[in-house]
DRENNU-80155 format. One record per residue: x, y, z of N, C-alpha, C, CB in turn; residue in one letter. Coordinates in steps of 0.02 Angstrom, whole numbers, plus 50000, padded with zeros to 5 digits. Glycine has a CB too. Example, Ala and Ser with C-alpha at 12.3 -4.5 7.8 and 13.67 -1.06 7.14 Angstrom:
<rs>
506604971650390506154977550390506604983550390505654977650452A 506424988850354506844994750357506455000250394507044997050286S 
</rs>
This chain:
<rs>
418444703456600417824701656566417284706556588417624694356581M 416844708256542416294712756557415644708856558416254718556505K 415204710956603414534707956607414034713656604414454703656671A 413484712356570412934717056567412314713456591412834720056494R 411974716456640411374713556669410784718056651411434712656746V 410274715156621409654718756605409134716556656409414717356531H 408844721356692408344719956743407694723356722408584722356814V 407154719456720406494722156701405974719556750406314720156628M 405444723556758404884721156798404564715256761404364726856810L 404334710356798403984704656767403344707156734403834699056820K 403104703356686402544705656645401904707056684402394700556592S 401774703756738401164704956776401204710556826400974698756812G 401794713656832401904718956882401774725756850402624718556912V 401384729956884401254736656858401894740656857400724740256901L 401964744856805402564748956795402354756356793402944746956730D 402264759556852402034766556852402534771256818401914768856923P 403174769856824403674774156792403614773556715404384772256815Q 403524767556690403424766556619402794769956595403404759156602G 402264769556635401634772856616401724780456614401074770956666E 402104783256660402234790556661402624792556598402634792556724A 403094788456577403474789856516403014789456455404064784856508V 402584784356452402114783756397401664789856392401694777356404R 401404792056449400974797956451401354804156428400694799056521H 401964805056452402364810856432402514810856358403014811056472A 402674805056330402794804556259402174806656219403014797456239L 401594804356241400974806256207400854813756210400384802556237G 400984816856267400874823956273401384828056234400894826056346S 401944824856215402454828256174402334827056099403154825856193M 401784823756083401614822756013401844816055984401904828155973G 402114811656024402324805156000401744800256008402954802556039F 401284800655960400694796455962400864789355942400144799255917D 400454784655962400544777755941400954773555989400854777555875G 401204776456043401564772456093401044769556140402094776756133V 400934763056136400404759856174400624757756244400144753956136E 401264756156252401504754056318402254755256323401334746556330A 402474756656384403184757456398403344753356460403384765056408V 403864749456457404124745756515404834748556527404124737856504R 404964750856586405614753656601405994748856646405544760556634Q 406634748056632407064743756672407724747056685407164736956638G 408224742956700408884745656712409414740956683409014746656788K 409984743856666410554740156640411124741256688410744742256567V 411444735856709412014736256755412614733256720411864732556823I 413154737056714413764734556683414284733356736414024739556630E 414604727556731415104725456780415754723856744414864719356821L 416314726156771416974724056748417224718856797417474730256742D 417344712856771417524707156814418244705156803417064701256801L 418574702956856419254700356851419254693256824419604700556920A 418704689756831418644682756810418744682156734417954679856830E 419114677056713419234675856641418854669856615419964674956628T 418604665656659418214659756639417484661756632418294653856690D 417204661056572416514663356558416004659856602416344662256485A 416064653356611415574649656652415584652056724415714642156649A 416174653056752416234655556821415964662656826416964655256845K 416124666756776415884673656777415124673856776416174677556718A 414814669856732414084669856727413774667356792413854665456669K 414074662256822413814659656886413864664956941414194653356906A 414414668656942414514673756993414014679456984415224676456990T 413934681656922413464687256908412744685056923413534689656835V 412584678856907411914676356922411794676456998411834669156895T 412294674457035412234674757109412144681957133412844671557142E 412514686657102412434693757119411724696057107412924698057078M 411444693857050410754695757033410264693057084410574693356963C 410354686757101409894683457148409924686557218410054676057152E 410514689057237410604691657305410514699257311411284689857330K 410654703057256410654710257263410384714057203411334712657277L 410614712457143410484716757086409764716757061410924714757030L 409404711357074408704710857052408264708557110408624706056992A 407684711357114407184708957162406794703557125406704714857189N 406984697357135406714691857094405984690457106407114685757106T 405684693457156404974692657167404584696357112404764695157237V 404824702257093404464706457045404874707956982404264712857077I 405504706156980405934707656922406234701356893406484712556943E 406344701656827406724696456793407374699556769406314693256733S 407854695356754408504698056732408804693456680408984699056791Y 409264696256641409654692256594410384694656599409384692956521S 410844690056587411554691456593411894690456526411884686956647V 412284695456504412684694856443413424695756463412474700356390E 413854691656435414574692256446414914694556382414874685556471L 415424698656390415804700956332416544700456346415614708256314A 
</rs>
């Protein structure tokens, strides 16, 4: 089973990397980009075949390592 985790900074947290991308896009002529939020995607290949167990395991991974839950939110997709 495959899992995909999307990790993003929470809405109240400043995103200097996203702001740098927005500025660079503007200087390259891509006008109209008002904001950029940058995150990360983590793909996992899991041996688990039970979807509920897999989601619980990946959620635990996120809580312990993959996301800094103080400043980041995450979502888990299974395929």
